[in-house]
C-alpha positions in Angstrom: 24.2 -96.5 -57.7 27.4 -98.6 -57.4 30.0 -98.3 -54.7 32.4 -96.2 -56.8 29.8 -93.6 -57.7 28.7 -93.4 -54.1 32.2 -92.8 -53.0 32.6 -90.0 -55.6 29.4 -88.2 -54.2 30.6 -88.7 -50.7 33.9 -87.0 -51.6 31.9 -84.2 -53.3 29.8 -83.8 -50.2 33.0 -83.4 -48.1 34.2 -80.6 -50.4 30.8 -78.9 -50.2 30.5 -79.1 -46.4 34.1 -77.9 -46.0 33.4 -74.9 -48.3 35.9 -76.1 -50.9 33.6 -77.0 -53.8 33.4 -74.8 -56.8 30.1 -73.7 -58.4 30.2 -76.6 -60.9 30.7 -79.2 -58.1 28.0 -77.6 -56.0 25.5 -77.7 -58.8 26.3 -81.3 -59.5 25.8 -82.2 -55.9 22.5 -80.3 -55.7 21.2 -82.2 -58.8 22.1 -85.5 -57.2 20.5 -84.7 -53.9 17.3 -83.6 -55.5 17.1 -86.4 -58.0 16.1 -89.1 -55.5 14.7 -89.1 -52.0 17.3 -91.7 -51.0 20.0 -89.3 -52.0 18.5 -86.6 -49.8 18.4 -89.0 -46.9 22.0 -90.1 -47.4 23.2 -86.4 -47.7 21.4 -85.5 -44.5 22.9 -88.4 -42.7 26.3 -87.3 -43.8 25.5 -83.7 -42.7 24.6 -84.9 -39.2 27.9 -87.0 -39.0 29.9 -83.9 -40.1 28.2 -81.8 -37.4 28.5 -84.5 -34.8 32.3 -84.6 -35.2 34.1 -83.2 -32.1 31.0 -82.9 -30.0 31.9 -85.2 -27.2 33.1 -82.5 -24.9 30.3 -79.9 -25.6 27.7 -79.3 -23.0 24.0 -79.7 -23.9 21.9 -76.6 -24.7 18.5 -75.8 -23.4 16.0 -78.1 -25.2 14.0 -75.4 -26.9 17.2 -73.7 -28.2 18.4 -77.1 -29.5 15.3 -77.7 -31.5 15.4 -74.2 -33.0 19.1 -74.6 -33.9 18.5 -77.9 -35.6 15.7 -76.5 -37.7 18.2 -73.8 -38.9 20.7 -76.5 -39.8 18.1 -78.4 -41.8 16.9 -75.2 -43.5 20.4 -74.2 -44.6 21.4 -77.6 -46.1 20.7 -78.6 -49.7 17.8 -80.8 -48.6 14.6 -79.2 -47.7 13.0 -82.3 -46.2 13.4 -84.0 -42.8 15.5 -87.1 -42.4 13.7 -90.4 -41.8 14.5 -91.6 -38.2 17.1 -94.3 -38.2 16.5 -95.9 -34.8 14.4 -95.3 -31.6 13.0 -91.8 -31.1 15.0 -91.2 -28.0 18.4 -92.1 -29.5 17.7 -90.1 -32.6 16.6 -87.1 -30.5 19.8 -87.2 -28.5 21.8 -87.3 -31.7 20.0 -84.3 -33.1 20.5 -82.4 -29.8 24.3 -82.9 -30.0 24.4 -81.9 -33.7 22.3 -78.8 -33.1 24.6 -77.7 -30.2 27.6 -77.7 -32.4 25.8 -75.9 -35.2 24.8 -73.2 -32.8 28.3 -72.8 -31.4 29.8 -72.7 -34.9 27.3 -70.2 -36.2 28.2 -67.9 -33.4 31.9 -68.3 -33.9 32.3 -68.1 -37.6 28.8 -67.2 -39.0 28.4 -70.4 -40.9 27.9 -74.1 -40.3 29.6 -75.8 -43.3 33.2 -76.3 -42.0 32.7 -79.8 -40.8 34.1 -83.2 -41.9 32.9 -86.7 -42.1 36.3 -88.3 -41.5 39.3 -87.5 -39.2 41.6 -87.0 -42.2 42.1 -83.7 -44.0 44.6 -82.2 -46.4 44.5 -78.5 -47.4 46.8 -76.3 -49.5 46.6 -72.5 -50.1 48.1 -70.7 -53.0 47.9 -67.0 -53.6 45.5 -66.3 -50.7 45.4 -67.2 -47.0 42.4 -69.3 -45.9 40.6 -70.2 -42.7 40.0 -73.9 -42.0 38.1 -75.6 -39.2 39.6 -79.0 -38.5 37.5 -82.1 -37.7 38.1 -81.6 -34.0 36.8 -78.0 -34.1 40.2 -76.3 -34.0 40.6 -73.3 -36.3 43.6 -72.6 -38.5 44.4 -69.6 -40.5 46.7 -71.0 -43.2 48.9 -68.4 -44.9 49.4 -68.3 -48.6 51.7 -70.9 -50.2 51.3 -73.2 -47.3 50.1 -76.8 -46.9 48.5 -78.7 -44.0 47.4 -82.2 -43.3 45.5 -83.5 -40.3 44.7 -87.0 -39.0 43.9 -88.8 -35.7 46.4 -91.6 -35.2 48.2 -93.3 -32.2 46.2 -91.2 -29.7 47.2 -87.9 -31.3 45.7 -85.2 -33.5 48.6 -85.1 -35.9 49.2 -82.1 -38.1 51.9 -81.8 -40.8 52.6 -78.2 -41.8 54.7 -76.7 -44.6 54.6 -72.9 -44.5 53.1 -70.8 -41.8 49.8 -70.8 -39.9 48.0 -69.4 -36.9 46.3 -72.0 -34.7 43.4 -71.8 -32.3 43.4 -75.4 -30.8 40.3 -76.9 -29.1 41.4 -78.7 -26.0 41.1 -82.5 -25.9 43.0 -83.9 -23.0 42.8 -87.5 -24.3 44.1 -86.5 -27.8 47.1 -84.2 -27.7 47.5 -81.8 -30.7 50.9 -82.3 -32.3 52.4 -80.4 -35.2 55.2 -81.8 -37.3 57.2 -79.3 -39.3 60.9 -79.0 -40.4 61.8 -81.8 -38.1 60.2 -80.1 -35.0 57.4 -81.4 -32.8 55.0 -78.8 -31.4 52.6 -80.2 -28.8 49.7 -78.4 -27.2 46.4 -79.3 -25.5 44.5 -76.1 -26.2 45.9 -72.7 -27.0 46.5 -70.0 -29.6 49.8 -69.7 -31.3 51.6 -69.1 -34.6 54.0 -71.3 -36.4 56.4 -70.0 -39.1 58.1 -72.8 -41.0 58.5 -71.2 -44.4 61.0 -73.0 -46.5 63.1 -69.9 -47.3 63.1 -68.6 -43.8 66.4 -68.9 -41.8 64.7 -70.3 -38.7 61.4 -71.9 -37.6 59.5 -69.8 -35.1 56.7 -70.7 -32.7 55.0 -67.8 -30.9 52.4 -68.4 -28.2 49.5 -66.0 -27.7 47.6 -68.0 -25.1 48.2 -71.3 -23.2 51.2 -73.5 -23.2 53.2 -75.2 -26.0 56.1 -77.6 -26.0 58.5 -77.5 -28.9 61.1 -80.3 -29.3 63.8 -81.2 -31.7 65.4 -84.6 -30.9 67.1 -84.0 -27.5 66.3 -80.3 -27.4 63.0 -79.2 -25.7 61.5 -75.9 -24.6 58.1 -75.1 -23.0 56.5 -71.8 -24.1 53.8 -69.8 -22.4 52.0 -66.7 -23.5 54.3 -64.0 -24.8 57.2 -66.4 -25.5 58.8 -67.5 -28.7 60.8 -70.6 -29.7 63.4 -70.1 -32.5 65.0 -73.0 -34.3 68.0 -72.1 -36.4 68.2 -74.2 -39.6 72.0 -73.4 -39.9 73.1 -74.2 -36.3 70.3 -76.7 -35.4 69.9 -74.8 -32.1 66.5 -74.5 -30.4 66.1 -71.5 -28.2 63.3 -69.9 -26.1 63.1 -66.1 -25.7 60.5 -63.4 -25.0 58.5 -62.5 -28.1 59.0 -58.9 -29.3 57.2 -59.4 -32.6 53.8 -57.6 -32.4 52.7 -58.7 -35.9 53.0 -62.4 -35.5 49.2 -62.9 -35.7 48.8 -60.6 -38.8 47.6 -63.4 -41.0 44.6 -63.9 -38.7 43.9 -60.2 -37.7 44.9 -58.7 -41.1 46.5 -55.9 -39.1 50.1 -54.7 -39.3 51.2 -52.2 -36.7 54.7 -50.5 -36.7 55.5 -48.3 -33.8 58.8 -46.7 -34.6 59.9 -50.0 -36.0 63.2 -50.6 -37.8 62.8 -51.2 -41.5 64.4 -54.6 -41.3 61.6 -55.6 -38.9 59.0 -54.0 -41.2 60.3 -55.9 -44.3 60.4 -59.2 -42.4 56.8 -58.8 -41.3 55.7 -57.8 -44.9 57.5 -60.7 -46.5 56.0 -63.1 -44.0 52.5 -61.7 -44.3 52.3 -61.4 -48.1 54.8 -64.1 -49.2 56.7 -61.3 -50.9 60.5 -60.9 -51.6 61.4 -57.4 -50.5 65.1 -56.6 -50.3 67.3 -53.6 -49.5 69.5 -52.0 -52.1 71.5 -50.5 -49.4 72.2 -52.0 -46.0 71.8 -48.6 -44.2 68.1 -48.6 -45.1 67.5 -51.3 -42.5 68.0 -48.6 -39.8 65.2 -46.4 -41.1 62.2 -46.3 -38.9 58.5 -46.5 -39.7 55.5 -45.4 -37.6 52.3 -46.6 -39.3 49.5 -49.1 -39.1 47.7 -51.0 -41.8 44.3 -52.7 -41.5 43.5 -55.1 -44.3 45.7 -53.3 -46.8 47.3 -54.9 -49.8 51.1 -54.9 -50.3 51.0 -52.3 -53.1 49.2 -49.8 -50.9 51.6 -50.4 -48.0 54.6 -49.9 -50.3 53.3 -46.7 -51.6 52.8 -45.3 -48.1 56.4 -46.4 -47.2 57.7 -44.8 -50.4 56.0 -41.5 -49.7 56.5 -41.3 -45.9 60.2 -42.3 -45.9 61.2 -40.9 -49.3 62.4 -44.3 -50.5 62.2 -45.7 -54.0 60.4 -49.0 -54.6 61.2 -51.1 -57.7 59.7 -54.4 -58.6 61.8 -56.5 -61.0 60.4 -60.0 -61.7 58.9 -60.4 -58.2 62.0 -59.0 -56.4 61.0 -55.7 -54.7 63.9 -53.5 -54.1 64.0 -50.5 -51.6 66.6 -47.8 -52.4 67.2 -44.2 -51.5 67.9 -42.7 -48.1 66.0 -41.6 -45.0 66.7 -39.6 -41.9 68.0 -42.5 -40.0 69.9 -44.0 -42.9 
């Protein structure tokens, strides 16, 4: 096989291991792997490299558990045969122990072991649905719909470029700071959980911290956030501010839960538009003062709007993607 063909199958392997291959691509890869023992060996070597990524800071498991975990990794891959040792027995054994450790941790955390990457570069886009991505360093991102993300290790940093919004669970690596670049802002963190809203149509960029510490900067402006705090950057005034977070639904793209406890309707609409990428507007300004008490767990937008319509007595009209709320309520 020539170098160009090998590169194509390597790229296809990346898509398969990251869970992004479609059925046709998966079948094509399976046929290639099973067609030649050399292909099987090459795929298994790639699989080990994927799993090895980001393992430098993990502690070793008990040896018996490691062996069992690695057997599960081999059983769940395309290949059903063991890999031919590449070097001395001791060095290969150490490599397998590291790989199996990550597989065990990943299986416990997300129930699967295919979100691993051969390289330190990654580019992902979501369209009509949110998706969960595990980055090469082991960090997990819930990327909302209509958003884009790229990742690379460069200049001693884990660099992420974000367009849209996403919730981050960042794996700590003291030697490689995790830095997000979006809308001219820099968001730096060592290891924490936080949400970034940089939707193009939003009036401001928001960073909300759930755990840990995050530094947000824009040229000479800089704020440091801890759990329960929010940074807001106004696109109109170019002002960066820190304030307490009062948005209980900032993690909804991850939890799939929306909770409104006597919430004003302007807050409700903001949360819905952010979560679903919708365009809900008020026909009358007074409706912003209406209040809603309700919670939604993994509900679609249509169901939520029907509940709002019936509980508040409002009228919902959808015209070419613009959803208008009209009528009156007790607080209106």
